[in-house]
N, CA, C and O atoms as a GROMACS GRO file, in nm:
protein
  296
    1MET      N    1   0.651  -3.323   0.815
    1MET     CA    2   0.776  -3.265   0.782
    1MET      C    3   0.765  -3.111   0.792
    1MET      O    4   0.676  -3.054   0.730
    2ILE      N    5   0.852  -3.044   0.868
    2ILE     CA    6   0.853  -2.886   0.878
    2ILE      C    7   0.991  -2.857   0.776
    2ILE      O    8   1.106  -2.902   0.773
    3ILE      N    9   0.920  -2.760   0.699
    3ILE     CA   10   1.000  -2.706   0.600
    3ILE      C   11   1.084  -2.566   0.646
    3ILE      O   12   1.013  -2.466   0.635
    4PRO      N   13   1.166  -2.551   0.674
    4PRO     CA   14   1.236  -2.432   0.720
    4PRO      C   15   1.213  -2.311   0.635
    4PRO      O   16   1.228  -2.328   0.514
    5HIS      N   17   1.178  -2.191   0.677
    5HIS     CA   18   1.195  -2.064   0.597
    5HIS      C   19   1.307  -2.044   0.557
    5HIS      O   20   1.401  -2.096   0.617
    6PRO      N   21   1.328  -1.967   0.450
    6PRO     CA   22   1.437  -1.933   0.369
    6PRO      C   23   1.487  -1.799   0.472
    6PRO      O   24   1.412  -1.735   0.544
    7PRO      N   25   1.628  -1.780   0.455
    7PRO     CA   26   1.673  -1.669   0.528
    7PRO      C   27   1.616  -1.536   0.497
    7PRO      O   28   1.583  -1.504   0.382
    8ALA      N   29   1.605  -1.454   0.606
    8ALA     CA   30   1.559  -1.300   0.513
    8ALA      C   31   1.668  -1.242   0.461
    8ALA      O   32   1.780  -1.252   0.511
    9PRO      N   33   1.640  -1.182   0.362
    9PRO     CA   34   1.741  -1.091   0.289
    9PRO      C   35   1.798  -1.005   0.356
    9PRO      O   36   1.741  -0.964   0.458
   10ALA      N   37   1.926  -0.952   0.318
   10ALA     CA   38   1.953  -0.839   0.398
   10ALA      C   39   1.891  -0.715   0.342
   10ALA      O   40   1.820  -0.716   0.241
   11PRO      N   41   1.918  -0.613   0.406
   11PRO     CA   42   1.821  -0.496   0.428
   11PRO      C   43   1.864  -0.416   0.285
   11PRO      O   44   1.983  -0.401   0.261
   12GLY      N   45   1.762  -0.366   0.193
   12GLY     CA   46   1.804  -0.324   0.075
   12GLY      C   47   1.781  -0.396  -0.021
   12GLY      O   48   1.766  -0.348  -0.133
   13VAL      N   49   1.775  -0.533   0.007
   13VAL     CA   50   1.798  -0.630  -0.141
   13VAL      C   51   1.664  -0.657  -0.169
   13VAL      O   52   1.588  -0.700  -0.083
   14PRO      N   53   1.636  -0.638  -0.260
   14PRO     CA   54   1.500  -0.662  -0.312
   14PRO      C   55   1.460  -0.832  -0.326
   14PRO      O   56   1.533  -0.924  -0.361
   15ILE      N   57   1.331  -0.834  -0.288
   15ILE     CA   58   1.284  -0.937  -0.228
   15ILE      C   59   1.250  -1.016  -0.388
   15ILE      O   60   1.151  -0.972  -0.446
   16PRO      N   61   1.322  -1.121  -0.454
   16PRO     CA   62   1.219  -1.182  -0.563
   16PRO      C   63   1.118  -1.249  -0.573
   16PRO      O   64   1.123  -1.360  -0.520
   17ARG      N   65   0.982  -1.206  -0.648
   17ARG     CA   66   0.885  -1.219  -0.691
   17ARG      C   67   0.872  -1.331  -0.781
   17ARG      O   68   0.932  -1.326  -0.889
   18THR      N   69   0.807  -1.426  -0.754
   18THR     CA   70   0.786  -1.560  -0.824
   18THR      C   71   0.652  -1.589  -0.869
   18THR      O   72   0.584  -1.621  -0.771
   19ALA      N   73   0.576  -1.592  -0.993
   19ALA     CA   74   0.453  -1.593  -1.010
   19ALA      C   75   0.396  -1.745  -0.956
   19ALA      O   76   0.455  -1.847  -0.992
   20LEU      N   77   0.291  -1.752  -0.879
   20LEU     CA   78   0.236  -1.874  -0.852
   20LEU      C   79   0.227  -1.976  -0.942
   20LEU      O   80   0.222  -2.093  -0.905
   21SER      N   81   0.226  -1.937  -1.070
   21SER     CA   82   0.211  -2.047  -1.199
   21SER      C   83   0.301  -2.109  -1.227
   21SER      O   84   0.291  -2.203  -1.306
   22SER      N   85   0.407  -2.075  -1.173
   22SER     CA   86   0.535  -2.119  -1.179
   22SER      C   87   0.532  -2.259  -1.127
   22SER      O   88   0.577  -2.359  -1.184
   23PHE      N   89   0.457  -2.249  -0.983
   23PHE     CA   90   0.463  -2.361  -0.895
   23PHE      C   91   0.340  -2.467  -0.931
   23PHE      O   92   0.348  -2.577  -0.877
   24VAL      N   93   0.237  -2.444  -1.010
   24VAL     CA   94   0.168  -2.523  -1.025
   24VAL      C   95   0.140  -2.574  -1.174
   24VAL      O   96   0.187  -2.501  -1.262
   25GLN      N   97   0.076  -2.678  -1.213
   25GLN     CA   98   0.056  -2.732  -1.340
   25GLN      C   99  -0.065  -2.705  -1.402
   25GLN      O  100  -0.069  -2.738  -1.520
   26THR      N  101  -0.163  -2.656  -1.356
   26THR     CA  102  -0.281  -2.632  -1.396
   26THR      C  103  -0.349  -2.515  -1.361
   26THR      O  104  -0.296  -2.439  -1.280
   27ASN      N  105  -0.460  -2.489  -1.410
   27ASN     CA  106  -0.521  -2.336  -1.398
   27ASN      C  107  -0.622  -2.364  -1.295
   27ASN      O  108  -0.704  -2.273  -1.288
   28ASP      N  109  -0.643  -2.464  -1.210
   28ASP     CA  110  -0.741  -2.483  -1.096
   28ASP      C  111  -0.724  -2.382  -0.989
   28ASP      O  112  -0.660  -2.401  -0.886
   29ASP      N  113  -0.798  -2.254  -1.028
   29ASP     CA  114  -0.751  -2.159  -0.890
   29ASP      C  115  -0.822  -2.190  -0.774
   29ASP      O  116  -0.770  -2.186  -0.662
   30ALA      N  117  -0.935  -2.221  -0.794
   30ALA     CA  118  -1.015  -2.298  -0.671
   30ALA      C  119  -0.967  -2.384  -0.585
   30ALA      O  120  -1.009  -2.391  -0.470
   31GLU      N  121  -0.870  -2.462  -0.635
   31GLU     CA  122  -0.761  -2.562  -0.538
   31GLU      C  123  -0.647  -2.494  -0.509
   31GLU      O  124  -0.578  -2.534  -0.415
   32ILE      N  125  -0.611  -2.385  -0.582
   32ILE     CA  126  -0.483  -2.334  -0.548
   32ILE      C  127  -0.534  -2.215  -0.416
   32ILE      O  128  -0.463  -2.174  -0.324
   33LEU      N  129  -0.646  -2.189  -0.438
   33LEU     CA  130  -0.714  -2.084  -0.299
   33LEU      C  131  -0.753  -2.151  -0.212
   33LEU      O  132  -0.768  -2.090  -0.106
   34TRP      N  133  -0.784  -2.283  -0.212
   34TRP     CA  134  -0.834  -2.354  -0.084
   34TRP      C  135  -0.706  -2.411  -0.030
   34TRP      O  136  -0.692  -2.422   0.092
   35THR      N  137  -0.612  -2.449  -0.114
   35THR     CA  138  -0.469  -2.463  -0.053
   35THR      C  139  -0.416  -2.390   0.020
   35THR      O  140  -0.356  -2.429   0.120
   36MET      N  141  -0.428  -2.242  -0.021
   36MET     CA  142  -0.360  -2.157   0.036
   36MET      C  143  -0.446  -2.133   0.168
   36MET      O  144  -0.376  -2.110   0.267
   37GLN      N  145  -0.565  -2.135   0.187
   37GLN     CA  146  -0.641  -2.131   0.298
   37GLN      C  147  -0.598  -2.240   0.381
   37GLN      O  148  -0.588  -2.191   0.494
   38LEU      N  149  -0.570  -2.355   0.386
   38LEU     CA  150  -0.575  -2.444   0.448
   38LEU      C  151  -0.423  -2.435   0.497
   38LEU      O  152  -0.401  -2.466   0.614
   39ILE      N  153  -0.347  -2.407   0.439
   39ILE     CA  154  -0.210  -2.356   0.490
   39ILE      C  155  -0.195  -2.247   0.578
   39ILE      O  156  -0.132  -2.260   0.683
   40THR      N  157  -0.252  -2.132   0.544
   40THR     CA  158  -0.272  -2.010   0.650
   40THR      C  159  -0.350  -2.055   0.773
   40THR      O  160  -0.323  -1.996   0.878
   41THR      N  161  -0.423  -2.129   0.775
   41THR     CA  162  -0.492  -2.166   0.915
   41THR      C  163  -0.461  -2.292   0.945
   41THR      O  164  -0.548  -2.356   1.005
   42HIS      N  165  -0.327  -2.362   0.911
   42HIS     CA  166  -0.321  -2.454   0.955
   42HIS      C  167  -0.386  -2.592   0.980
   42HIS      O  168  -0.367  -2.683   1.060
   43SER      N  169  -0.471  -2.572   0.877
   43SER     CA  170  -0.596  -2.693   0.864
   43SER      C  171  -0.489  -2.812   0.780
   43SER      O  172  -0.381  -2.789   0.726
   44SER      N  173  -0.569  -2.952   0.791
   44SER     CA  174  -0.516  -3.034   0.727
   44SER      C  175  -0.579  -3.097   0.611
   44SER      O  176  -0.702  -3.094   0.617
   45TYR      N  177  -0.531  -3.152   0.507
   45TYR     CA  178  -0.614  -3.180   0.373
   45TYR      C  179  -0.701  -3.307   0.420
   45TYR      O  180  -0.799  -3.338   0.352
   46LYS      N  181  -0.661  -3.394   0.556
   46LYS     CA  182  -0.760  -3.476   0.575
   46LYS      C  183  -0.900  -3.421   0.669
   46LYS      O  184  -0.999  -3.491   0.693
   47SER      N  185  -0.882  -3.294   0.709
   47SER     CA  186  -0.985  -3.263   0.792
   47SER      C  187  -1.094  -3.192   0.644
   47SER      O  188  -1.212  -3.156   0.656
   48ASN      N  189  -1.021  -3.189   0.528
   48ASN     CA  190  -1.108  -3.076   0.422
   48ASN      C  191  -1.123  -3.196   0.324
   48ASN      O  192  -1.130  -3.167   0.205
   49GLU      N  193  -1.130  -3.314   0.355
   49GLU     CA  194  -1.156  -3.436   0.255
   49GLU      C  195  -1.286  -3.428   0.179
   49GLU      O  196  -1.290  -3.420   0.056
   50ASN      N  197  -1.381  -3.430   0.250
   50ASN     CA  198  -1.536  -3.447   0.195
   50ASN      C  199  -1.585  -3.272   0.147
   50ASN      O  200  -1.689  -3.256   0.083
   51ILE      N  201  -1.513  -3.174   0.179
   51ILE     CA  202  -1.555  -3.034   0.137
   51ILE      C  203  -1.616  -2.991  -0.014
   51ILE      O  204  -1.691  -2.903  -0.057
   52SER      N  205  -1.548  -3.090  -0.062
   52SER     CA  206  -1.607  -3.105  -0.216
   52SER      C  207  -1.746  -3.138  -0.238
   52SER      O  208  -1.815  -3.096  -0.330
   53LYS      N  209  -1.782  -3.217  -0.145
   53LYS     CA  210  -1.931  -3.233  -0.145
   53LYS      C  211  -2.018  -3.129  -0.110
   53LYS      O  212  -2.124  -3.097  -0.163
   54LEU      N  213  -1.955  -3.076  -0.004
   54LEU     CA  214  -2.040  -2.939   0.056
   54LEU      C  215  -2.041  -2.825  -0.035
   54LEU      O  216  -2.134  -2.744  -0.028
   55PHE      N  217  -1.932  -2.808  -0.135
   55PHE     CA  218  -1.932  -2.685  -0.219
   55PHE      C  219  -2.040  -2.742  -0.340
   55PHE      O  220  -2.111  -2.657  -0.395
   56LYS      N  221  -2.050  -2.862  -0.373
   56LYS     CA  222  -2.119  -2.884  -0.481
   56LYS      C  223  -2.269  -2.872  -0.452
   56LYS      O  224  -2.354  -2.852  -0.539
   57LEU      N  225  -2.296  -2.887  -0.298
   57LEU     CA  226  -2.462  -2.854  -0.242
   57LEU      C  227  -2.459  -2.722  -0.261
   57LEU      O  228  -2.549  -2.673  -0.329
   58MET      N  229  -2.354  -2.635  -0.205
   58MET     CA  230  -2.381  -2.497  -0.176
   58MET      C  231  -2.387  -2.445  -0.314
   58MET      O  232  -2.487  -2.375  -0.333
   59PHE      N  233  -2.313  -2.457  -0.408
   59PHE     CA  234  -2.293  -2.408  -0.520
   59PHE      C  235  -2.335  -2.513  -0.666
   59PHE      O  236  -2.243  -2.545  -0.742
   60PRO      N  237  -2.464  -2.555  -0.691
   60PRO     CA  238  -2.498  -2.668  -0.769
   60PRO      C  239  -2.469  -2.620  -0.915
   60PRO      O  240  -2.416  -2.698  -0.994
   61PHE      N  241  -2.502  -2.497  -0.949
   61PHE     CA  242  -2.439  -2.469  -1.088
   61PHE      C  243  -2.329  -2.444  -1.126
   61PHE      O  244  -2.315  -2.414  -1.245
   62SER      N  245  -2.216  -2.448  -1.037
   62SER     CA  246  -2.058  -2.404  -1.050
   62SER      C  247  -1.988  -2.508  -1.135
   62SER      O  248  -1.989  -2.625  -1.096
   63GLN      N  249  -1.943  -2.485  -1.222
   63GLN     CA  250  -1.856  -2.582  -1.282
   63GLN      C  251  -1.709  -2.595  -1.190
   63GLN      O  252  -1.643  -2.698  -1.186
   64ILE      N  253  -1.678  -2.491  -1.131
   64ILE     CA  254  -1.558  -2.469  -1.014
   64ILE      C  255  -1.580  -2.592  -0.949
   64ILE      O  256  -1.503  -2.687  -0.936
   65ALA      N  257  -1.690  -2.576  -0.911
   65ALA     CA  258  -1.754  -2.670  -0.736
   65ALA      C  259  -1.760  -2.800  -0.780
   65ALA      O  260  -1.741  -2.886  -0.694
   66ASN      N  261  -1.782  -2.839  -0.897
   66ASN     CA  262  -1.804  -2.970  -0.960
   66ASN      C  263  -1.667  -3.043  -0.966
   66ASN      O  264  -1.658  -3.161  -0.933
   67ARG      N  265  -1.566  -2.975  -1.008
   67ARG     CA  266  -1.452  -3.022  -1.035
   67ARG      C  267  -1.357  -2.988  -0.921
   67ARG      O  268  -1.241  -3.025  -0.938
   68PHE      N  269  -1.384  -2.924  -0.809
   68PHE     CA  270  -1.307  -2.913  -0.684
   68PHE      C  271  -1.276  -3.024  -0.611
   68PHE      O  272  -1.368  -3.092  -0.566
   69ALA      N  273  -1.156  -3.056  -0.591
   69ALA     CA  274  -1.130  -3.155  -0.497
   69ALA      C  275  -0.980  -3.134  -0.395
   69ALA      O  276  -0.874  -3.078  -0.425
   70CYS      N  277  -1.017  -3.199  -0.274
   70CYS     CA  278  -0.929  -3.208  -0.172
   70CYS      C  279  -0.949  -3.294  -0.072
   70CYS      O  280  -1.054  -3.320  -0.014
   71GLY      N  281  -0.809  -3.350  -0.051
   71GLY     CA  282  -0.810  -3.469   0.043
   71GLY      C  283  -0.653  -3.498   0.085
   71GLY      O  284  -0.550  -3.456   0.033
   72GLU      N  285  -0.670  -3.570   0.178
   72GLU     CA  286  -0.535  -3.638   0.191
   72GLU      C  287  -0.450  -3.718   0.103
   72GLU      O  288  -0.329  -3.728   0.118
   73ARG      N  289  -0.527  -3.782  -0.004
   73ARG     CA  290  -0.454  -3.857  -0.100
   73ARG      C  291  -0.522  -3.834  -0.205
   73ARG      O  292  -0.603  -3.923  -0.234
   74LEU      N  293  -0.517  -3.738  -0.278
   74LEU     CA  294  -0.574  -3.704  -0.397
   74LEU      C  295  -0.472  -3.698  -0.511
   74LEU      O  296  -0.508  -3.669  -0.625
   0.00000   0.00000   0.00000
């Protein structure tokens, strides 16, 4: 599903800034950053489904890596 971009504001009209925290229910910055990376590179959740296993191997002592989850159906 393609979500259209909202129309651009008229020149001189300030763009309202909304905190990212108003769109998320947790404080899991790793998941938020990774999701933003997926969006900006047009990757899919499915293509990153097992990335958490790689992060756990790369960062064995990281609590963030141990909690990180990403997949098509989480």
